[in-house]
C-alpha positions as CSV (number, residue, x, y, z in Angstrom):
1,M,-12.0,-3.8,-4.0
2,N,-14.3,-6.2,-5.7
3,Q,-18.0,-6.5,-5.0
4,Q,-18.8,-8.4,-1.9
5,Q,-21.5,-10.8,-0.9
6,D,-24.6,-9.7,0.8
7,S,-24.9,-9.8,4.6
8,T,-27.3,-12.6,4.6
9,R,-26.4,-16.0,3.1
10,V,-29.4,-17.9,1.6
11,E,-29.0,-21.2,-0.2
12,N,-32.6,-22.4,0.3
13,P,-35.0,-21.0,-2.2
14,Q,-37.9,-21.5,0.2
15,G,-36.9,-18.5,2.2
16,F,-35.4,-17.8,5.6
17,I,-36.0,-16.0,8.9
18,H,-33.8,-13.2,9.9
19,T,-34.2,-12.5,13.6
20,G,-32.0,-9.5,14.4
21,P,-28.2,-9.2,14.6
22,G,-26.1,-11.9,13.1
23,N,-26.6,-14.1,10.0
24,I,-28.8,-16.9,9.0
25,Y,-27.3,-19.9,7.2
26,V,-29.5,-22.5,5.4
27,N,-27.0,-24.8,3.9
28,G,-27.9,-27.5,1.4
29,G,-31.6,-27.2,1.7
30,A,-34.0,-29.5,3.5
31,H,-33.1,-33.1,4.3
32,P,-35.1,-35.7,2.5
33,Q,-37.0,-36.7,5.6
34,D,-38.1,-33.1,6.1
35,S,-39.4,-32.5,2.6
36,D,-43.1,-32.7,3.6
37,K,-42.7,-30.1,6.4
38,P,-43.7,-26.4,6.0
39,A,-40.8,-24.2,4.8
40,F,-40.3,-22.3,8.0
41,R,-40.3,-25.5,10.1
42,R,-37.6,-27.0,7.8
43,I,-35.6,-23.9,8.0
44,A,-35.7,-23.9,11.8
45,E,-34.4,-27.4,11.8
46,D,-31.7,-26.5,9.3
47,Q,-30.6,-23.7,11.7
48,L,-30.4,-26.2,14.5
49,R,-28.3,-28.5,12.3
50,W,-26.0,-25.5,11.6
51,L,-25.7,-24.8,15.3
52,R,-24.7,-28.4,16.0
53,H,-22.0,-28.2,13.3
54,V,-20.4,-25.0,14.6
55,L,-20.8,-25.6,18.3
56,V,-17.5,-26.1,20.1
57,E,-18.4,-28.3,23.0
58,P,-17.6,-26.4,26.2
59,V,-16.0,-28.1,29.2
60,G,-18.9,-29.9,31.0
61,M,-21.1,-30.7,27.9
62,G,-20.1,-34.3,28.1
63,Q,-21.2,-34.5,31.7
64,A,-24.4,-32.6,30.8
65,R,-25.2,-35.2,28.1
66,A,-24.6,-38.0,30.6
67,V,-26.9,-36.5,33.3
68,L,-29.6,-35.9,30.8
69,A,-29.4,-39.5,29.5
70,D,-29.4,-40.9,33.0
71,T,-32.2,-38.7,34.6
72,G,-34.0,-37.0,31.8
73,T,-33.2,-33.6,33.3
74,V,-30.1,-31.4,33.4
75,I,-29.6,-27.9,34.8
76,L,-26.9,-25.9,33.0
77,N,-25.0,-23.2,34.8
78,G,-22.5,-21.0,33.0
79,A,-21.4,-17.4,32.4
80,A,-22.7,-15.5,29.4
81,G,-20.8,-16.6,26.4
82,S,-20.2,-20.1,27.6
83,G,-22.5,-21.5,25.0
84,R,-25.1,-22.6,27.6
85,T,-28.2,-21.9,25.5
86,S,-26.7,-23.4,22.3
87,V,-25.7,-26.5,24.4
88,A,-29.2,-26.8,25.7
89,R,-30.7,-26.8,22.2
90,V,-28.2,-29.2,20.8
91,L,-28.6,-31.6,23.7
92,L,-32.4,-31.6,23.2
93,R,-32.1,-32.2,19.5
94,E,-30.3,-35.4,20.2
95,Y,-33.5,-36.7,21.8
96,R,-35.9,-35.6,19.0
97,R,-38.2,-38.5,18.2
98,D,-41.5,-39.0,16.4
99,S,-43.6,-39.2,19.6
100,G,-42.8,-35.8,21.1
101,V,-42.4,-32.2,20.2
102,F,-39.8,-29.5,21.1
103,H,-41.3,-26.9,23.5
104,E,-39.6,-23.9,24.8
105,L,-41.3,-23.1,28.1
106,L,-42.2,-19.5,28.8
107,P,-43.3,-19.2,32.5
108,G,-45.1,-15.9,33.2
109,E,-46.7,-15.4,29.8
110,E,-50.4,-15.1,30.0
111,D,-51.5,-18.2,28.1
112,E,-48.8,-20.6,29.3
113,L,-49.5,-23.4,31.7
114,A,-47.8,-23.3,35.1
115,L,-44.5,-25.2,35.3
116,H,-46.0,-27.5,38.0
117,D,-48.9,-28.5,35.7
118,P,-48.5,-32.1,34.5
119,A,-50.3,-31.2,31.3
120,L,-47.3,-29.3,30.3
121,V,-45.3,-32.5,29.4
122,G,-46.1,-35.1,26.8
123,T,-44.6,-38.4,26.0
124,G,-41.1,-37.9,24.5
125,D,-41.3,-34.1,24.6
126,Q,-38.1,-32.1,24.5
127,L,-38.4,-29.1,26.9
128,L,-36.2,-26.1,27.2
129,L,-36.5,-23.7,30.1
130,D,-34.1,-20.8,29.5
131,L,-33.9,-18.7,32.6
132,S,-30.4,-17.4,32.0
133,A,-31.6,-13.8,32.1
134,A,-34.2,-14.3,34.8
135,E,-34.4,-12.0,37.7
136,D,-34.2,-13.4,41.3
137,R,-38.0,-13.4,41.8
138,Q,-38.7,-15.3,38.5
139,W,-35.9,-17.8,39.2
140,S,-37.1,-18.4,42.7
141,S,-40.7,-19.1,41.5
142,A,-39.4,-21.4,38.8
143,R,-37.1,-23.2,41.2
144,A,-40.1,-24.0,43.5
145,D,-41.9,-25.7,40.5
146,L,-38.9,-27.7,39.2
147,P,-39.4,-30.8,41.3
148,A,-43.0,-31.2,40.0
149,L,-41.9,-30.5,36.5
150,R,-39.0,-32.9,36.7
151,K,-41.4,-35.6,38.0
152,A,-43.7,-35.1,35.0
153,V,-40.7,-35.3,32.7
154,H,-39.6,-38.6,34.2
155,E,-43.1,-40.1,34.0
156,Q,-43.5,-39.1,30.4
157,H,-40.1,-40.3,29.3
158,A,-39.4,-36.7,28.2
159,H,-36.2,-34.6,28.4
160,L,-35.8,-31.3,30.2
161,V,-32.9,-28.8,29.9
162,V,-32.9,-25.8,32.3
163,V,-30.5,-22.9,31.8
164,M,-30.3,-21.3,35.2
165,P,-29.1,-17.7,35.9
166,H,-25.3,-17.7,36.3
167,G,-24.5,-17.8,40.0
168,G,-28.1,-18.4,41.0
169,T,-29.0,-20.6,44.0
170,L,-30.3,-24.1,43.6
171,D,-32.0,-26.2,46.2
172,P,-30.0,-29.2,47.6
173,D,-32.4,-31.8,46.1
174,L,-31.7,-30.4,42.6
175,Q,-27.9,-30.1,42.8
176,Y,-27.4,-33.5,41.3
177,Y,-28.8,-32.3,38.0
178,R,-26.6,-29.2,37.9
179,V,-23.7,-29.1,35.4
180,D,-21.3,-26.1,35.2
181,L,-20.1,-25.2,31.7
182,Q,-16.8,-23.5,31.0
183,R,-16.5,-21.1,28.0
184,P,-14.6,-22.8,25.1
185,S,-11.5,-21.2,23.6
186,D,-12.4,-18.2,21.4
187,R,-9.8,-19.3,19.0
188,Q,-11.4,-22.7,18.7
189,V,-14.8,-21.2,18.2
190,L,-13.5,-18.9,15.4
191,R,-11.7,-21.7,13.7
192,R,-14.7,-24.0,13.9
193,H,-16.9,-21.4,12.2
194,L,-14.3,-20.8,9.5
195,R,-14.0,-24.5,8.9
196,V,-17.7,-24.9,8.5
197,H,-17.8,-21.9,6.2
198,G,-15.4,-23.9,3.9
199,L,-12.2,-22.0,4.4
200,P,-9.1,-24.1,3.7
201,Y,-7.4,-25.5,6.8
202,E,-4.0,-24.3,5.8
203,Q,-5.4,-20.7,5.6
204,Y,-7.2,-20.3,8.9
205,M,-4.5,-22.1,10.9
206,R,-2.0,-19.4,10.0
207,A,-1.0,-16.8,12.6
208,D,-2.6,-13.5,11.7
209,V,-2.3,-10.0,13.2
210,T,-6.0,-9.1,12.6
211,V,-7.2,-12.3,14.2
212,E,-4.9,-11.8,17.2
213,E,-6.2,-8.3,17.7
214,F,-9.8,-9.5,17.4
215,L,-9.3,-12.3,20.0
216,H,-7.3,-10.1,22.4
217,E,-10.5,-9.4,24.4
218,K,-13.4,-11.7,25.4
219,R,-16.3,-11.3,23.0
220,P,-19.8,-12.8,22.9
221,M,-20.1,-15.9,20.8
222,R,-22.4,-14.2,18.4
223,E,-19.7,-11.5,17.7
224,I,-17.2,-14.2,16.9
225,A,-19.6,-15.9,14.6
226,D,-20.3,-12.6,12.8
227,F,-16.6,-12.0,12.3
228,A,-16.1,-15.4,10.9
229,D,-19.0,-14.7,8.5
230,L,-17.3,-11.5,7.4
231,V,-14.1,-13.4,6.7
232,R,-16.1,-15.9,4.6
233,R,-17.8,-13.1,2.6
234,A,-14.5,-11.2,2.2
235,R,-13.0,-14.4,0.7
236,E,-15.9,-14.8,-1.7
237,G,-15.4,-11.2,-3.0
238,A,-11.6,-11.2,-2.9
239,R,-9.2,-10.5,-5.8
240,P,-7.3,-13.4,-7.3
241,G,-4.2,-14.1,-5.2
242,E,-5.5,-12.6,-2.0
243,G,-5.4,-14.9,1.0
244,F,-6.4,-15.2,4.7
245,T,-4.5,-12.1,5.8
246,Q,-6.4,-9.9,3.2
247,W,-9.7,-11.6,4.0
248,C,-9.3,-10.8,7.7
249,A,-8.2,-7.3,7.1
250,T,-11.3,-6.7,4.9
251,A,-13.5,-8.2,7.6
252,K,-11.9,-5.9,10.2
253,L,-12.7,-2.8,8.0
254,A,-16.3,-4.0,7.7
255,R,-16.6,-3.9,11.5
256,N,-15.8,-0.2,11.5
257,D,-18.5,2.4,12.0
258,R,-19.6,3.4,8.5
259,R,-22.1,6.1,9.5
260,R,-19.9,9.0,8.6
261,D,-18.9,7.5,5.2
262,V,-22.5,6.9,4.3
263,A,-23.6,10.3,5.5
264,A,-20.9,11.9,3.3
265,L,-22.0,9.8,0.3
266,V,-25.7,10.7,0.7
267,A,-24.8,14.4,1.0
268,E,-23.1,14.2,-2.4
269,L,-26.1,12.4,-4.0
270,R,-28.6,15.2,-4.1
271,E,-30.9,13.9,-6.9
272,A,-33.9,11.7,-6.0
273,P,-33.0,9.0,-8.6
274,Q,-29.5,8.6,-7.1
275,R,-30.9,8.2,-3.6
276,A,-33.6,5.8,-4.8
277,L,-30.9,3.6,-6.4
278,L,-28.8,3.7,-3.3
279,I,-31.8,2.6,-1.2
280,A,-32.7,-0.1,-3.7
281,V,-29.2,-1.5,-3.7
282,S,-29.1,-1.6,0.1
283,M,-32.5,-3.3,0.5
284,L,-32.0,-5.7,-2.4
285,H,-28.3,-6.3,-2.0
286,G,-27.1,-9.2,-4.1
287,A,-30.2,-9.1,-6.4
288,H,-30.0,-9.0,-10.1
289,A,-29.5,-5.6,-11.7
290,D,-32.9,-5.8,-13.5
291,V,-34.7,-6.1,-10.1
292,V,-32.6,-3.3,-8.5
293,H,-33.3,-1.0,-11.5
294,R,-37.1,-1.6,-11.5
295,S,-37.2,-1.4,-7.7
296,A,-35.5,2.0,-7.8
297,Q,-38.1,3.2,-10.4
298,L,-40.9,1.9,-8.2
299,L,-39.5,3.8,-5.2
300,L,-39.5,7.1,-7.2
301,R,-43.2,6.4,-8.2
302,T,-44.1,5.5,-4.6
303,L,-42.6,8.9,-3.5
304,R,-44.3,10.7,-6.4
305,S,-41.0,12.1,-7.6
306,P,-41.4,13.9,-10.9
307,S,-39.9,12.5,-14.1
308,D,-36.7,14.3,-15.3
309,G,-38.1,14.4,-18.9
310,V,-34.9,13.4,-20.5
311,P,-35.2,11.2,-23.6
312,L,-34.5,7.5,-22.8
313,L,-31.3,7.3,-24.9
314,Q,-29.9,10.3,-23.1
315,H,-30.2,8.6,-19.7
316,R,-27.0,7.6,-18.0
317,D,-26.7,3.8,-18.1
318,L,-27.1,1.6,-15.0
319,A,-23.4,0.9,-14.7
320,E,-22.6,4.6,-14.5
321,R,-25.4,5.2,-12.0
322,L,-24.3,2.2,-9.8
323,A,-20.7,3.5,-9.7
324,E,-22.0,6.8,-8.4
325,V,-23.4,5.0,-5.3
326,S,-20.3,2.8,-4.8
327,A,-21.9,-0.3,-6.3
328,G,-21.4,-2.5,-9.3
329,T,-22.5,-5.7,-10.9
330,G,-20.7,-9.1,-10.9
331,P,-20.3,-11.5,-13.7
332,R,-23.9,-12.8,-13.4
333,G,-25.4,-9.4,-13.1
334,H,-26.0,-9.2,-9.4
335,V,-25.5,-5.9,-7.7
336,R,-23.4,-5.3,-4.6
337,F,-21.6,-2.5,-3.0
338,T,-17.9,-2.4,-3.5
339,E,-17.2,-2.4,0.3
340,L,-18.1,-5.3,2.6
341,D,-21.2,-4.8,4.7
342,Y,-21.8,-1.4,3.4
343,D,-25.4,-2.2,2.7
344,S,-26.4,-2.4,6.4
345,A,-24.9,1.0,7.0
346,V,-26.9,2.6,4.2
347,R,-30.1,1.1,5.4
348,A,-29.5,2.3,9.0
349,H,-28.7,5.8,7.7
350,F,-31.8,6.3,5.7
351,W,-34.0,4.8,8.4
352,D,-32.4,6.9,11.2
353,H,-32.0,10.2,9.4
354,M,-35.0,10.3,7.1
355,P,-37.9,9.2,9.4
356,D,-40.5,10.5,7.0
357,L,-39.4,7.9,4.5
358,R,-40.3,4.9,6.8
359,P,-44.0,4.5,6.0
360,H,-43.3,4.7,2.2
361,L,-40.7,1.9,2.4
362,G,-43.5,-0.5,3.4
363,T,-45.6,0.5,0.5
364,W,-42.6,0.3,-1.8
365,A,-41.6,-3.2,-0.6
366,A,-45.1,-4.5,-1.3
367,S,-44.8,-3.2,-4.9
368,V,-41.4,-4.8,-5.3
369,V,-42.5,-8.3,-4.1
370,D,-45.3,-8.1,-6.6
371,L,-43.0,-7.6,-9.5
372,N,-43.2,-10.1,-12.3
373,D,-39.5,-10.7,-12.9
374,P,-37.7,-14.1,-13.4
375,H,-34.9,-12.8,-11.2
376,L,-37.2,-11.9,-8.3
377,V,-36.8,-15.4,-6.7
378,P,-38.2,-16.2,-3.2
379,A,-34.9,-15.6,-1.5
380,V,-34.7,-12.1,-2.9
381,R,-38.2,-11.3,-1.7
382,D,-37.5,-12.8,1.7
383,G,-34.3,-10.8,1.9
384,L,-36.1,-7.5,1.2
385,V,-38.7,-8.2,3.8
386,A,-36.1,-9.3,6.4
387,R,-34.0,-6.2,5.9
388,L,-37.0,-3.9,6.2
389,A,-38.1,-5.8,9.3
390,S,-34.7,-5.5,10.9
391,Q,-34.9,-1.7,10.8
392,Y,-38.3,-1.8,12.6
393,L,-36.9,-4.2,15.2
394,R,-33.5,-2.5,15.6
395,T,-35.2,0.7,16.5
396,G,-37.9,-0.7,18.8
397,R,-40.8,-0.3,16.4
398,G,-42.4,-3.8,16.6
399,D,-45.8,-2.3,16.4
400,G,-45.0,-0.7,13.1
401,L,-43.8,-4.0,11.7
402,A,-47.0,-5.7,12.9
403,S,-49.2,-3.1,11.3
404,L,-47.3,-3.4,8.1
405,A,-47.9,-7.1,7.9
406,E,-51.6,-6.6,8.6
407,R,-51.7,-3.9,5.8
408,W,-50.0,-6.2,3.3
409,S,-52.6,-8.8,4.0
410,T,-55.7,-6.6,3.7
411,E,-54.9,-3.9,1.1
412,A,-54.9,-5.5,-2.4
413,P,-53.4,-8.8,-1.0
414,S,-51.6,-10.9,-3.5
415,K,-49.8,-14.3,-3.0
416,A,-46.5,-12.5,-2.8
417,R,-47.7,-9.9,-0.3
418,L,-49.2,-12.6,1.9
419,E,-45.8,-14.4,1.8
420,A,-44.2,-11.1,2.8
421,A,-46.6,-10.7,5.7
422,V,-45.8,-14.1,7.0
423,Q,-42.1,-13.4,6.7
424,A,-42.4,-10.1,8.5
425,L,-44.3,-11.6,11.5
426,A,-41.7,-14.5,11.5
427,C,-39.0,-11.9,11.9
428,G,-40.8,-10.3,14.8
429,L,-41.4,-13.7,16.5
430,G,-37.8,-14.6,16.1
431,D,-36.3,-11.4,17.5
432,P,-35.1,-11.9,21.1
433,A,-36.2,-8.4,22.2
434,H,-39.6,-8.4,20.5
435,G,-40.7,-12.1,20.4
436,R,-43.0,-11.9,23.4
437,E,-44.6,-8.7,22.1
438,F,-45.4,-10.4,18.8
439,R,-46.7,-13.6,20.5
440,E,-49.1,-11.4,22.5
441,R,-50.1,-9.4,19.5
442,I,-50.9,-12.5,17.5
443,Y,-53.0,-13.8,20.4
444,H,-55.0,-10.6,20.4
445,W,-55.5,-10.8,16.7
446,C,-56.7,-14.4,16.8
447,A,-58.8,-14.2,19.9
448,N,-60.4,-10.7,19.8
449,R,-60.0,-9.0,16.4
450,R,-62.3,-9.2,13.4
451,L,-59.8,-9.9,10.7
452,R,-60.0,-8.3,7.3
453,G,-58.8,-9.4,3.9
454,E,-56.6,-12.4,3.9
455,F,-55.0,-11.7,7.3
456,A,-56.5,-14.9,8.8
457,E,-54.6,-17.0,6.3
458,V,-51.4,-15.2,7.2
459,L,-52.0,-15.8,10.9
460,V,-52.7,-19.5,10.3
461,R,-49.4,-19.9,8.5
462,V,-47.5,-18.0,11.2
463,C,-49.0,-20.1,14.0
464,A,-48.6,-23.4,12.2
465,E,-45.2,-23.0,10.6
466,V,-43.4,-20.5,12.8
467,L,-44.8,-20.3,16.3
468,A,-45.4,-24.1,16.6
469,A,-41.7,-24.8,16.0
470,N,-40.8,-23.6,19.5
471,H,-44.1,-22.9,21.2
472,P,-46.7,-25.5,20.1
473,D,-49.0,-24.8,23.0
474,Q,-49.4,-21.1,22.1
475,A,-49.8,-22.1,18.4
476,L,-52.6,-24.5,19.3
477,L,-54.5,-21.9,21.3
478,R,-54.3,-19.3,18.6
479,L,-55.3,-21.7,15.9
480,Y,-58.2,-22.8,18.0
481,Y,-59.5,-19.2,18.2
482,L,-59.1,-18.8,14.4
483,A,-60.9,-22.0,13.8
484,R,-63.9,-21.0,15.9
485,R,-64.1,-17.3,15.0
486,E,-63.5,-17.2,11.2
487,R,-66.2,-17.4,8.6
488,D,-64.1,-19.8,6.6
489,P,-62.2,-21.9,9.1
490,A,-60.9,-24.6,6.7
491,L,-57.2,-23.5,6.8
492,A,-57.2,-23.2,10.6
493,L,-58.9,-26.6,11.0
494,R,-56.4,-28.3,8.8
495,A,-53.5,-26.6,10.7
496,L,-55.1,-27.8,14.0
497,D,-55.3,-31.3,12.6
498,D,-51.7,-31.3,11.6
499,L,-50.6,-29.9,15.0
500,V,-52.4,-32.4,17.2
501,T,-51.3,-35.3,15.0
502,R,-47.7,-34.5,16.1
503,S,-48.5,-34.8,19.8
504,R,-51.0,-36.7,21.9
505,R,-50.5,-34.1,24.6
506,L,-51.6,-31.3,22.2
507,R,-54.7,-33.4,21.3
508,R,-55.5,-33.8,24.9
509,M,-55.1,-30.0,25.5
510,L,-57.4,-29.3,22.6
511,L,-60.1,-31.7,23.8
512,V,-60.0,-30.2,27.3
513,R,-60.2,-26.7,25.9
514,L,-63.3,-27.6,23.9
515,A,-65.1,-28.9,27.0
516,R,-64.1,-26.1,29.2
517,N,-67.4,-24.3,28.6
518,A,-70.6,-25.2,26.8
519,P,-69.3,-26.0,23.3
520,S,-70.4,-23.6,20.6
521,S,-71.4,-24.8,17.1
522,S,-67.9,-23.9,15.9
523,D,-66.4,-25.9,18.8
524,L,-68.3,-28.9,17.7
525,V,-66.9,-28.6,14.2
526,I,-63.4,-28.6,15.7
527,F,-64.3,-31.5,18.0
528,L,-65.5,-33.8,15.2
529,R,-62.1,-33.4,13.5
530,A,-60.1,-33.8,16.8
531,C,-61.9,-36.9,18.1
532,N,-60.3,-39.3,15.6
533,P,-60.6,-42.6,17.5
534,V,-57.3,-44.0,16.3
535,P,-54.9,-41.7,18.2
536,L,-57.3,-41.7,21.1
537,T,-56.8,-45.5,21.5
538,D,-53.2,-45.7,20.5
539,S,-50.8,-46.6,23.3
540,S,-47.7,-47.5,21.2
541,D,-45.5,-44.8,22.9
542,T,-47.0,-44.7,26.4
543,S,-48.4,-46.9,29.1
544,R,-52.0,-45.9,28.5
545,A,-54.0,-44.4,25.7
546,L,-55.7,-41.0,25.7
547,V,-59.1,-42.5,26.0
548,E,-58.1,-44.1,29.3
549,D,-57.4,-40.6,30.8
550,N,-60.2,-39.5,33.1
551,E,-60.0,-35.9,32.0
552,V,-60.1,-36.9,28.4
553,Q,-63.1,-39.2,28.9
554,R,-64.9,-36.3,30.6
555,S,-64.1,-33.9,27.7
556,L,-65.1,-36.5,25.1
557,T,-68.4,-37.2,26.9
558,L,-69.3,-33.5,27.2
559,C,-68.5,-32.7,23.6
560,W,-70.3,-35.8,22.3
561,H,-73.3,-34.9,24.4
562,A,-73.4,-31.5,22.7
563,V,-72.9,-33.1,19.2
564,L,-75.8,-35.6,19.7
565,A,-78.1,-33.0,21.3
566,E,-77.5,-30.1,18.9
567,L,-76.4,-31.5,15.5
568,P,-78.5,-33.4,13.0
569,Q,-77.9,-37.1,12.7
570,V,-76.7,-36.8,9.2
571,T,-73.8,-34.7,10.5
572,W,-72.6,-36.8,13.3
573,Q,-73.4,-40.3,12.0
574,P,-70.1,-40.7,9.9
575,H,-68.1,-39.8,13.0
576,V,-70.0,-42.3,15.1
577,A,-69.4,-44.9,12.5
578,R,-65.7,-44.2,12.6
579,W,-65.7,-44.7,16.4
580,L,-67.7,-48.0,16.0
581,H,-65.3,-49.3,13.4
582,R,-62.3,-48.5,15.7
583,A,-64.2,-50.1,18.7
584,A,-64.6,-53.3,16.7
585,D,-60.9,-53.4,15.9
586,D,-59.9,-53.0,19.6
587,I,-62.9,-54.3,21.5
588,E,-60.8,-56.4,23.8
589,H,-58.8,-53.4,25.0
590,R,-59.9,-49.8,24.6
591,G,-62.7,-50.1,22.0
592,E,-65.3,-50.6,24.8
593,L,-64.3,-47.3,26.3
594,L,-65.3,-45.6,23.1
595,L,-68.8,-47.2,23.4
596,D,-69.0,-46.1,27.0
597,V,-68.3,-42.5,26.0
598,L,-71.0,-42.5,23.4
599,V,-73.6,-44.0,25.7
600,H,-72.8,-41.7,28.6
601,A,-73.0,-38.7,26.3
602,A,-76.4,-39.8,25.0
603,A,-77.6,-40.5,28.5
604,R,-77.1,-36.8,29.4
605,C,-79.7,-35.7,26.9
606,G,-82.6,-35.8,29.4
607,N,-86.0,-36.6,27.9
608,R,-84.5,-36.8,24.4
609,R,-82.2,-39.6,25.3
610,G,-84.5,-42.4,24.1
611,G,-84.6,-41.0,20.6
612,I,-80.8,-40.4,20.6
613,F,-80.2,-43.9,21.9
614,A,-82.3,-45.2,19.0
615,A,-80.4,-43.1,16.5
616,L,-77.1,-44.4,17.9
617,Y,-78.2,-48.0,17.5
618,A,-79.4,-47.3,14.0
619,S,-76.1,-45.8,13.2
620,A,-74.3,-48.9,14.5
621,R,-76.4,-51.2,12.3
622,A,-75.6,-49.0,9.3
623,A,-71.9,-48.9,10.2
624,E,-71.8,-52.7,10.0
625,R,-72.2,-52.5,6.3
626,T,-69.2,-50.2,5.9
627,A,-66.9,-51.8,8.4
628,P,-63.4,-52.5,7.1
629,G,-63.0,-55.6,9.4
630,S,-65.0,-58.8,9.7
631,P,-68.8,-58.5,9.7
632,A,-68.9,-60.7,12.8
633,G,-66.7,-58.2,14.8
634,S,-68.9,-55.3,13.8
635,A,-72.1,-57.2,14.8
636,E,-70.6,-58.0,18.2
637,T,-69.8,-54.3,18.7
638,T,-73.4,-53.4,17.8
639,E,-74.6,-55.9,20.3
640,L,-72.3,-54.6,23.0
641,L,-73.5,-51.1,22.3
642,F,-77.1,-52.2,22.5
643,H,-76.4,-53.8,25.9
644,K,-74.9,-50.7,27.2
645,I,-77.8,-48.6,26.0
646,N,-80.2,-51.0,27.9
647,V,-78.1,-50.7,31.0
648,A,-78.1,-46.9,30.8
649,Q,-81.9,-47.0,30.6
650,G,-82.3,-49.5,33.4
651,L,-83.7,-52.1,31.1
652,G,-81.2,-54.9,31.4
653,P,-78.5,-56.6,33.5
654,A,-75.1,-55.0,33.9
655,A,-73.3,-58.2,32.7
656,P,-72.5,-58.0,29.0
657,P,-74.2,-60.5,26.6
658,P,-72.4,-63.4,24.9
659,S,-70.4,-62.0,22.0
660,S,-72.3,-64.0,19.4
661,A,-75.8,-62.6,20.4
662,K,-77.8,-60.4,18.1
663,G,-79.8,-57.5,19.4
664,T,-83.0,-55.7,18.4
665,Q,-83.7,-52.0,18.1
666,P,-84.2,-50.2,21.5
């Protein structure tokens, strides 16, 4: 049999996230409109596009789409395997817009808002509440909060899809939103996957014994997708003249338990170089022979295996050594096992039956990603990390994977090792069985741990690029802790800026968080970046601007009070000038509210308020010289500020002065 393709298909050189069983497909790279997004966020969206292409709409999806369009909410009910969660994600993707973010709700996690909290929903958000696996108590609690959540969704012109436990009860007032989904035909699902994989129509439409055997029993949708991928890979590695029947037969063989075969092969390979090569091929399956060879040598050095002392020209060549481990090279020099999916069985064997090898594999992988080799492209590095991570996660050792990522970031960290650490944590976050554990662990690191080396940079990237894709609230909180606790918070501050720029709700959440307690000096640095007056006064996608929100006004006032009272004027003056410039541009609508916040903040400064009022006025006069608009508008804004200062001190009438008047220093 010819060499086969690796078990993970990667066509995007920016990397991928492998999150447990199954395969990841990144077809065609990023769309042009996504080119400015971080790699992990682009890949998450590519995966969603793939899901939309392969999804066979179950009976009821059309009704679900209509209910969601009509009411903003739909509650999906369906048996496992009906495609209910995939339907939910595809439906929400159809409502993606610039003004909102996707948010998978996680009721019960420590740092999540309650479902009945209106702050959970922002304008245009797409919310997924997947309770398909919820126990009765959790479903009952969520069901009680659904009316309040649905109300907030309606008010914010957002969209909510709830996946309820199959057969769970639903209150009468929510029955209108319920849609029952029926599992699509397994044959249709398989054929759709094969079509998207590019198999010829005339091939996969043929009757085939292997396909009939496979479809004889009901299988999870993931299993059908995996079988289709095996057929795809069997086709790519087939001999000339082989067709659909042979591809399916090869895929069937690949589904067999290979543990005995691998154990027998390992028992025959008694020498350390043989086993090192076998491990290297399995962990770098599909990589160029140069990379595999050098990686096998690195593994021997990592394990301190003695040299055989044989002169170089007497060594067996790589082709002979690869044949010994049932592998070979293709026309372009890439190494693969001769049997389909054999690599995964080899990895599992060494991990399960040589436990003392596990800690050395992490050290070895770090050395491999540091190799300076033109064939060690990002996809190969990412594939190595993903395969190693999958062994930790498959065997319930998420803590070991987390510790490995931390070690890569602190012990002689290089750019490649930092990328590997991000990839490892992304794998943990994306794993269904370990995602919550990794979210909690990342919270602990960000909020409580003193971070060494370059680990803070890794956590910033993980929060901003990976966690934020589905859980932006959690990403925001973790970035907030990094920004206020790290000695060099520049990366975290930029990531916070980018995150709140995508959602006015997240900006509101950050401002409220900053004002929860007496702001620290680090909080004030964060605040001065978050208080950009343009998004605070923008109401293009909603009925009112953020600055018109009472809770936001309170938070702004408290934080500005701390800024004016604790920071030197040279620090806060540019930010005040920015507020005054914005106020001048919007004085007829929300600009005056910006002035009110500044004046109220200064008025809270006790016996120092006179001096701070004077500094505010001086800043306003200085801001007139740098105003982007008309000088007259800036002068009117200064006069209005002067009037408000006098009123706050009890020195003038409450009625505002004529707009053309000029003031004097208080």
